[in-house]
C-alpha positions in Angstrom: 57.6 134.9 62.0 61.2 136.3 64.4 62.1 138.6 61.5 58.2 139.6 60.8 58.0 140.7 64.6 61.3 142.1 64.2 59.9 144.2 61.3 56.6 145.7 63.1 58.2 146.7 65.7 61.2 148.6 64.0 58.4 150.5 61.3 56.3 151.8 65.1 59.3 152.4 66.5 60.0 154.6 63.2 56.5 156.3 63.3 56.7 157.4 66.5 59.1 159.0 66.1 58.5 160.7 63.4 55.7 162.2 65.5 57.3 163.1 68.3 59.9 165.0 65.6 57.3 166.7 64.5 56.5 168.3 68.1 60.2 169.8 68.8 61.7 172.9 67.4 64.1 173.2 64.6 66.5 173.8 66.9 66.0 170.2 68.6 68.0 167.1 67.3 65.8 163.5 67.7 67.5 161.2 69.2 68.1 157.8 67.3 66.6 154.9 68.5 69.0 151.8 68.6 67.1 148.5 68.2 69.0 145.6 70.7 68.1 142.8 68.8 66.0 139.8 70.2 68.4 136.7 71.4 66.8 133.7 69.3 64.9 131.0 70.5 65.6 128.3 72.7 66.0 125.0 70.5 63.0 122.9 71.7 65.5 120.0 72.4 67.1 121.7 75.1 64.9 121.4 77.7 65.4 122.2 81.3 66.6 119.6 83.0 68.2 118.7 86.3 72.4 117.6 85.6 72.3 113.9 86.8 74.5 112.6 89.2 77.9 111.1 88.5 78.3 107.6 89.3 79.9 106.3 92.7 82.7 103.9 91.2 82.4 100.7 92.9 83.7 99.9 96.1 87.1 97.7 95.8 86.5 93.9 96.7 88.9 92.3 99.0 91.7 90.0 96.8 91.7 85.8 96.6 94.8 85.0 99.0 96.7 87.0 101.0 98.7 90.0 100.3 102.0 90.7 100.4 105.6 89.7 101.5 105.1 86.3 104.3 106.3 87.3 107.8 109.5 85.7 107.4 110.4 88.5 104.8 109.6 91.3 107.1 111.8 89.4 109.5 114.4 88.9 107.3 115.0 93.2 106.2 114.7 94.1 109.8 117.6 91.8 111.2 119.9 93.5 108.1 118.7 91.4 104.9 119.6 93.6 102.1 117.3 91.6 99.1 117.7 91.8 95.6 115.5 90.1 92.3 115.5 86.5 93.0 117.7 84.7 90.4 115.4 83.2 88.0 117.4 79.8 88.3 115.8 79.5 92.1 114.2 76.3 91.0 111.4 73.7 90.3 110.8 70.1 91.4 113.2 68.7 93.7 115.4 71.7 93.4 112.3 73.8 94.4 112.9 77.0 97.6 110.4 78.1 99.3 110.3 81.4 99.9 114.0 82.7 98.2 115.0 86.2 98.8 118.8 87.2 97.6 121.1 88.9 98.8 125.0 89.8 98.7 125.3 92.2 102.3 124.5 91.7 105.4 122.9 95.4 107.5 125.6 95.2 111.2 123.4 96.7 114.1 126.3 99.8 114.1 125.2 100.4 110.6 128.4 99.3 109.1 127.7 96.6 106.2 129.1 93.0 105.6 129.4 91.7 101.9 129.0 88.5 100.5 131.8 87.7 97.9 129.2 86.7 95.5 125.3 87.3 96.3 123.6 84.0 97.5 120.2 82.5 96.8 118.5 80.8 100.2 114.8 80.3 101.5 114.3 82.9 103.8 114.1 81.4 106.9 117.6 80.1 106.0 118.8 83.7 105.7 117.0 84.9 108.5 119.3 82.3 110.8 122.6 83.2 108.3 121.7 87.3 109.6 121.0 86.1 112.9 124.9 84.5 113.8 126.3 87.0 111.6 125.2 89.9 113.3 124.9 88.1 116.9 127.6 86.1 117.0 130.6 87.1 114.8 131.1 90.2 116.1 131.9 89.0 119.3 134.3 86.3 118.0 136.4 88.6 115.4 137.0 91.3 118.0 138.9 88.8 120.1 141.3 89.0 116.6 141.3 92.9 117.2 139.2 93.4 113.9 135.9 93.8 112.6 134.0 91.6 110.0 133.7 93.3 106.4 133.4 90.1 104.0 132.6 86.5 103.6 134.5 84.3 101.3 133.8 81.7 99.3 130.2 82.0 100.1 128.8 78.9 98.3 124.0 78.8 98.7 121.4 77.2 95.6 123.0 75.1 93.6 120.6 71.8 92.3 123.3 68.3 93.0 123.0 65.5 94.9 125.4 65.8 97.7 128.8 65.8 97.3 127.8 66.4 93.5 128.2 62.4 93.3 125.5 61.5 91.2 122.7 58.7 92.7 123.2 60.0 96.6 120.3 62.3 98.2 120.0 66.0 97.2 121.8 68.3 98.8 119.9 70.9 101.1 121.9 73.2 99.1 119.1 71.7 96.2 116.2 73.5 98.4 118.5 76.7 99.6 118.7 75.8 102.8 122.5 75.5 103.1 125.9 77.7 103.0 129.1 77.0 102.0 132.1 80.0 103.7 135.7 79.4 102.6 137.2 82.0 104.8 136.1 85.1 106.7 137.7 88.9 105.9 138.5 91.4 108.2 137.6 95.6 107.7 142.1 95.9 108.3 142.8 93.6 105.1 143.3 90.4 107.0 141.5 87.3 106.0 140.8 84.4 108.7 140.6 81.1 106.9 138.8 78.0 108.3 141.0 76.0 107.7 144.8 75.0 108.4 146.8 74.6 111.5 148.1 78.2 112.3 148.6 79.1 116.1 147.3 82.4 115.8 143.8 81.4 115.1 143.2 78.2 116.6 140.9 79.6 119.6 139.5 81.3 116.9 138.0 78.8 115.2 137.1 76.9 117.6 134.6 79.6 119.1 133.7 79.6 115.6 133.0 75.8 116.1 131.4 76.4 119.3 129.3 78.8 118.1 128.0 77.2 114.3 127.2 74.1 115.3 125.3 75.7 118.4 123.6 77.7 115.5 123.2 75.3 112.9 121.7 71.4 112.4 124.6 70.5 110.1 128.4 71.3 110.6 130.5 70.4 107.8 133.5 71.5 108.1 138.0 70.0 107.5 138.1 66.7 108.9 134.6 66.0 108.5 135.2 64.0 105.2 136.9 65.2 101.9 134.7 66.8 100.5 135.1 69.8 103.0 138.5 69.7 103.7 139.3 73.4 102.8 135.6 75.2 103.7 132.3 74.9 106.0 129.5 73.7 105.1 126.1 74.8 107.2 122.4 74.3 106.9 119.2 73.7 109.0 118.2 70.1 107.8 115.8 68.6 110.1 116.4 65.4 111.7 114.2 62.7 114.2 115.1 64.2 117.0 116.0 67.3 116.3 119.7 65.4 115.8 122.6 67.4 115.4 125.4 66.7 113.1 128.7 68.7 113.8 132.3 67.9 112.4 135.2 69.9 112.7 138.1 69.3 113.5 140.1 72.1 114.4 143.9 71.7 114.1 
């Protein structure tokens, strides 16, 4: 039908042009007729329709349970803790650590860092106690030696074992990440302050460390307490009835 209509229009236009041409003089030039093709017919299935509005994504639902780390972790970072990925051996069963945190450095108030000679994994709550001791107590004590603390030597944290490694003994506070072993303190100038011995020059320093640690922690075991702690200091936050504390460190 479209082709027939176009042919009819073409024939009519040609006839009209011939009739007008007969009325012109021989000097006139007839203007050729340009036929503009008609646009193709719109298919019937493409009927006009309103665009469908985009679907609104469903509102997010609240997750089950609390989000993010416990509040203790925020305190840990605020108090200068520099966390590492939690050690895979952070324990299970009787040796499981509650809210474990692994770290090897502490940021001090002035911006310097105190490093541990090895990374330790402990509970977040115990880590915060340790950070407070290192940041708040130790700088003043070390300043008596005209030095600055730079490193904790001979450290030990989580270890799934009975007390003092004795088979059949009660489980150690180390097993649940609630304890630290410490052997010595390294100063920024390279000096090492041991926690054992009879050096009269460091006796006052060791007495100050004993007073500070026994005030801060619930258990302090050092030289003079037993053979297992004759060469290092053990610190933990074990809870006992009536908030009883143990401070056993004989300073020679």
